C-alpha positions as a printed NumPy array, in Angstrom:
array([[  0.   ,   0.   ,   0.   ],
       [  0.986,   3.625,  -0.461],
       [ -0.411,   6.807,   1.005],
       [  0.272,  10.378,   2.075],
       [ -0.404,  14.003,   1.207],
       [ -0.618,  15.006,  -2.444],
       [  2.291,  17.228,  -3.383],
       [  3.26 ,  18.712,  -6.727],
       [  6.626,  20.468,  -6.457],
       [  6.403,  24.223,  -7.001],
       [  2.678,  23.959,  -7.774],
       [  0.691,  22.425,  -4.922],
       [  1.228,  21.253,  -1.355],
       [ -1.594,  19.144,   0.004],
       [ -0.247,  18.86 ,   3.528],
       [ -3.182,  18.765,   5.986],
       [ -5.608,  19.143,   3.058],
       [ -5.38 ,  16.582,   0.249],
       [ -4.403,  12.966,   0.846],
       [ -4.316,   9.79 ,  -1.191],
       [ -4.209,   6.106,  -0.358],
       [ -3.753,   3.116,  -2.659],
       [ -3.374,  -0.583,  -2.   ],
       [ -3.133,  -3.815,  -3.962],
       [ -3.41 ,  -7.435,  -2.888],
       [ -2.831, -10.464,  -5.073],
       [ -3.308, -14.109,  -4.177],
       [ -2.378, -17.231,  -6.103],
       [ -3.486, -20.595,  -4.704],
       [ -3.063, -23.956,  -6.417],
       [ -4.27 , -27.043,  -4.555],
       [ -3.832, -30.502,  -6.045],
       [ -6.965, -32.64 ,  -5.866],
       [ -6.93 , -36.443,  -5.877],
       [ -9.87 , -38.185,  -7.544],
       [-10.313, -41.913,  -8.188],
       [-12.878, -42.839, -10.828],
       [-14.039, -45.794, -12.876],
       [-13.406, -45.671, -16.633],
       [-13.978, -48.264, -19.39 ],
       [-11.161, -50.723, -19.942],
       [ -9.511, -51.21 , -23.322],
       [-11.486, -54.458, -23.779],
       [-14.81 , -52.73 , -23.067],
       [-14.04 , -50.19 , -25.793],
       [-13.929, -52.966, -28.383],
       [-17.105, -54.666, -27.144],
       [-15.415, -57.391, -25.111],
       [-17.331, -57.659, -21.816],
       [-16.238, -61.199, -20.988],
       [-14.625, -59.903, -17.781],
       [-18.139, -59.379, -16.374],
       [-18.981, -63.084, -16.55 ],
       [-20.468, -64.962, -14.787],
       [-22.167, -62.32 , -12.623],
       [-23.31 , -60.168, -15.519],
       [-24.601, -61.744, -18.722],
       [-25.388, -59.591, -21.751],
       [-28.247, -60.521, -24.061],
       [-29.13 , -59.796, -27.651],
       [-31.365, -56.683, -27.45 ],
       [-35.053, -57.595, -27.304],
       [-34.385, -61.255, -26.557],
       [-33.334, -63.554, -23.735],
       [-30.539, -65.015, -25.838],
       [-27.114, -64.429, -24.225],
       [-24.364, -62.885, -26.308],
       [-21.608, -65.453, -26.857],
       [-18.898, -64.814, -24.263],
       [-20.416, -61.364, -23.607],
       [-19.002, -60.126, -26.916],
       [-20.674, -57.154, -28.619],
       [-19.847, -57.319, -32.314],
       [-21.822, -54.288, -33.507],
       [-21.085, -50.984, -31.788],
       [-23.067, -47.866, -32.608],
       [-20.724, -45.153, -34.014],
       [-22.051, -42.519, -31.595],
       [-21.467, -44.868, -28.662],
       [-17.928, -45.467, -29.894],
       [-17.333, -41.713, -30.086],
       [-18.663, -41.225, -26.556],
       [-16.555, -43.953, -24.989],
       [-13.465, -42.544, -26.719],
       [-13.831, -39.38 , -24.616],
       [-12.812, -41.26 , -21.488],
       [ -9.162, -41.916, -20.665],
       [ -7.826, -45.441, -20.281],
       [ -7.271, -46.875, -16.776],
       [ -3.98 , -45.747, -15.243],
       [ -3.897, -47.617, -11.914],
       [ -2.012, -50.9  , -12.406],
       [ -3.934, -53.943, -11.24 ],
       [ -7.048, -51.964, -10.3  ],
       [ -9.353, -54.079, -12.425],
       [-12.758, -52.938, -13.631],
       [-13.625, -50.34 , -10.957],
       [-11.751, -47.478,  -9.28 ],
       [ -9.127, -47.791, -11.97 ],
       [ -8.306, -44.174, -12.847],
       [ -6.417, -41.598, -10.771],
       [ -6.532, -37.9  , -11.628],
       [ -4.706, -35.066,  -9.869],
       [ -6.455, -31.974, -11.164],
       [ -5.582, -28.613,  -9.643],
       [ -8.027, -26.291,  -7.894],
       [ -6.9  , -22.756,  -8.751],
       [ -8.052, -19.759,  -6.751],
       [ -6.58 , -16.444,  -7.883],
       [ -7.644, -12.935,  -6.949],
       [ -6.434,  -9.408,  -7.65 ],
       [ -7.942,  -6.583,  -5.647],
       [ -7.141,  -2.993,  -4.786],
       [ -8.421,   0.378,  -3.607],
       [ -7.755,   4.014,  -4.402],
       [ -8.978,   6.738,  -2.05 ],
       [ -8.607,  10.507,  -2.044],
       [ -9.5  ,  12.729,   0.958],
       [ -9.877,  16.516,   0.919],
       [-10.304,  18.694,   3.991],
       [-11.151,  22.376,   4.169],
       [-12.081,  24.062,   7.415],
       [-15.185,  22.303,   8.764],
       [-15.738,  20.093,   5.693],
       [-14.356,  16.739,   4.566],
       [-14.741,  15.023,   1.227],
       [-13.527,  11.629,   0.076],
       [-13.96 ,   9.373,  -2.936],
       [-12.957,   5.72 ,  -3.053],
       [-12.772,   3.227,  -5.903],
       [-12.37 ,  -0.497,  -5.208],
       [-11.931,  -3.359,  -7.644],
       [-11.54 ,  -7.107,  -7.282],
       [-11.174,  -9.823,  -9.88 ],
       [-11.508, -13.385,  -8.476],
       [-10.739, -16.237, -10.843],
       [-11.486, -19.816,  -9.736],
       [-10.935, -23.013, -11.712],
       [-12.56 , -26.21 , -10.415],
       [-11.329, -29.492, -11.899],
       [-13.62 , -32.37 , -12.766],
       [-13.148, -35.949, -11.679],
       [-11.73 , -36.708, -15.129],
       [ -9.777, -34.677, -17.695],
       [-11.887, -32.767, -20.214],
       [-13.913, -33.461, -22.219],
       [-15.013, -36.458, -20.113],
       [-15.003, -34.314, -16.92 ],
       [-17.194, -36.747, -14.975],
       [-18.733, -34.14 , -12.706],
       [-16.876, -32.879,  -9.664],
       [-17.238, -31.644,  -6.099],
       [-17.715, -28.09 ,  -7.357],
       [-18.728, -26.78 , -10.754],
       [-16.078, -28.042, -13.204],
       [-14.758, -25.086, -15.161],
       [-13.826, -21.475, -14.601],
       [-15.741, -18.934, -12.51 ],
       [-15.045, -15.227, -12.95 ],
       [-16.624, -12.693, -10.595],
       [-15.203,  -9.198, -11.196],
       [-16.539,  -6.519,  -8.873],
       [-16.341,  -2.719,  -8.82 ],
       [-17.384,  -0.218,  -6.165],
       [-17.361,   3.577,  -5.976],
       [-18.114,   5.583,  -2.811],
       [-18.452,   9.355,  -2.479],
       [-18.802,  10.993,   0.93 ],
       [-19.194,  14.59 ,   2.114],
       [-19.204,  15.619,   5.764],
       [-19.455,  18.976,   7.525],
       [-19.335,  20.093,  11.129],
       [-22.39 ,  22.26 ,  11.801],
       [-21.653,  22.999,  15.456],
       [-19.63 ,  21.559,  18.338],
       [-22.391,  18.952,  18.825],
       [-23.736,  18.462,  15.281],
       [-22.157,  16.817,  12.267],
       [-23.728,  16.251,   8.854],
       [-22.641,  13.505,   6.471],
       [-23.873,  12.502,   3.041],
       [-22.655,   9.306,   1.401],
       [-23.538,   7.556,  -1.845],
       [-22.142,   4.36 ,  -3.283],
       [-22.379,   2.17 ,  -6.352],
       [-21.482,  -1.518,  -6.548],
       [-21.513,  -3.946,  -9.444],
       [-20.667,  -7.651,  -9.454],
       [-20.816,  -9.851, -12.546],
       [-20.383, -13.62 , -12.358],
       [-19.49 , -15.723, -15.377],
       [-19.326, -19.525, -15.271],
       [-17.446, -21.159, -18.142],
       [-17.974, -24.91 , -18.49 ],
       [-14.841, -27.026, -18.522],
       [-15.684, -28.324, -22.016],
       [-16.582, -24.949, -23.575],
       [-13.499, -24.995, -25.743],
       [-14.67 , -28.135, -27.543],
       [-17.476, -26.331, -29.365],
       [-20.621, -28.234, -30.345],
       [-19.421, -31.504, -28.876],
       [-22.772, -33.309, -29.142],
       [-22.943, -32.693, -32.896],
       [-19.338, -33.79 , -33.336],
       [-20.121, -37.059, -31.577],
       [-23.08 , -37.752, -33.827]])
């Protein structure tokens, strides 16, 4: 922060009259998150579900006839595109469930500051203050984009810039009376950007 009387050499000396104050605060926080999820195995991607036998038996759609060895030979192209979004298992020996580990980062950054000017003349005081903050938060999903897989927060980026202006005028009317007028304006805008926004019209691309 920085503050003091306003002085312009050879032109103006604001001692005991005109003062300024300015401050800035910045914060950068990155916290690694550990998520364990279940993703399709390489065999599942090709239609081989034999690993589910004997507990789970797949049937030909619309019939009670089991698929030989739980093998799906015809895979819908859209289904193939969807399953390709998910990463392959990366935990050795994990098997069919809890087989993917992701260490996404939760980012919480903020820049904020204030500027204030005070002016005093006799029995009167006047000040104006401008404040601004710009928080930027990124929440990871359980899986890398575009799979994402939900998350504890809202996967993606949240921006919430805020601005505030305050104007105040005060005057001493007598030894026991003081008058003050103050007006302020605040504005906060929140924008939530989905984690998969950068992929465009993903549903159309997948068929």
